[in-house]
C-alpha positions in Angstrom: 16.3 19.3 -2.5 13.1 17.8 -0.9 13.5 14.6 0.9 10.2 12.6 0.7 11.0 9.6 2.9 11.6 11.2 6.3 9.6 11.1 9.5 7.3 14.1 9.6 7.5 16.6 12.5 4.7 18.1 14.5 5.0 21.4 12.5 5.0 19.7 9.1 1.7 19.6 7.2 0.7 16.4 5.5 0.2 18.3 2.2 1.8 21.6 1.2 -0.4 24.6 2.0 -2.6 22.8 4.5 -2.8 22.9 8.2 -0.5 20.9 10.4 -1.7 17.7 12.0 -0.5 15.8 15.0 -2.9 12.9 14.9 -0.9 11.0 12.3 2.5 11.9 13.7 3.0 8.7 15.7 1.5 6.5 13.0 4.0 7.8 10.4 6.9 7.7 12.9 6.2 4.0 13.7 5.8 3.1 10.1 8.9 4.9 8.8 11.1 3.8 11.6 9.9 0.2 11.5 8.6 0.1 15.1 7.1 -3.4 15.7 3.5 -3.7 16.9 4.5 -5.7 20.0 7.3 -7.6 21.7 8.3 -11.1 20.7 6.4 -14.0 22.4 7.9 -17.3 23.5 5.6 -20.2 22.6 5.4 -22.8 25.4 3.6 -26.1 26.1 4.7 -27.7 22.8 3.8 -31.4 22.1 4.9 -33.1 18.9 3.6 -32.6 16.3 3.0 -28.9 17.2 1.0 -26.7 14.8 1.3 -23.0 15.2 -1.3 -20.7 13.6 -0.2 -17.1 13.2 -2.5 -14.6 15.0 -1.2 -11.9 12.6 1.8 -11.4 10.3 5.2 -12.0 11.8 8.2 -14.3 12.0 8.3 -17.7 13.8 11.8 -18.5 14.9 12.5 -22.2 15.6 15.9 -23.2 17.1 17.5 -25.9 19.2 15.8 -29.2 20.2 15.8 -32.2 18.0 13.4 -31.3 15.1 12.8 -33.8 12.4 10.6 -31.7 10.1 9.0 -28.3 9.7 6.0 -27.9 7.3 4.1 -24.9 6.1 0.4 -24.4 5.2 -1.8 -21.6 4.1 -4.7 -23.7 2.6 -4.8 -26.7 4.9 -2.3 -28.7 3.0 1.2 -28.9 4.6 4.3 -28.6 2.5 7.8 -29.6 3.8 10.2 -26.7 4.1 13.2 -29.0 4.1 14.5 -27.3 7.2 14.7 -28.2 10.9 15.3 -24.7 12.2 15.2 -21.1 11.0 13.0 -18.0 10.7 9.7 -18.5 8.9 7.7 -15.5 7.6 4.0 -16.0 8.3 0.9 -14.1 7.3 -2.4 -14.0 9.3 -3.7 -17.6 9.8 -0.6 -19.3 8.1 0.4 -22.5 9.9 3.7 -24.1 10.7 3.8 -27.8 11.8 6.9 -28.8 13.8 7.7 -32.5 14.4 10.3 -33.1 17.1 11.6 -35.5 19.8 13.3 -32.8 21.9 11.4 -29.6 22.4 12.8 -26.7 20.4 12.8 -23.0 21.3 9.9 -21.3 19.4 9.5 -17.5 19.3 6.9 -15.4 17.4 8.0 -11.9 16.5 5.2 -9.7 15.1 5.9 -7.5 12.2 
């Protein structure tokens, strides 16, 4: 039985009956294995209220500190998340506003 969702090898053609290709090998390998585009980044120099704008899609992790509110915006209007910590999935240019009295730990993990 043919398995369609497996990482291709160097010897495997992209389509049956065609020549093999190595130029796409690493792309498909990273895509199928879920390899992240880069390492997570600690966000420093926070002052309340802090607004983070995502440079590309990823997850913003907010933990610790004394956070009173976290709000989300895609259009310029901020909406309360009802949370004071957690993992927030962001797309390119999405914003998260964090209001705090003691600085939390904020990490951005690209996806």
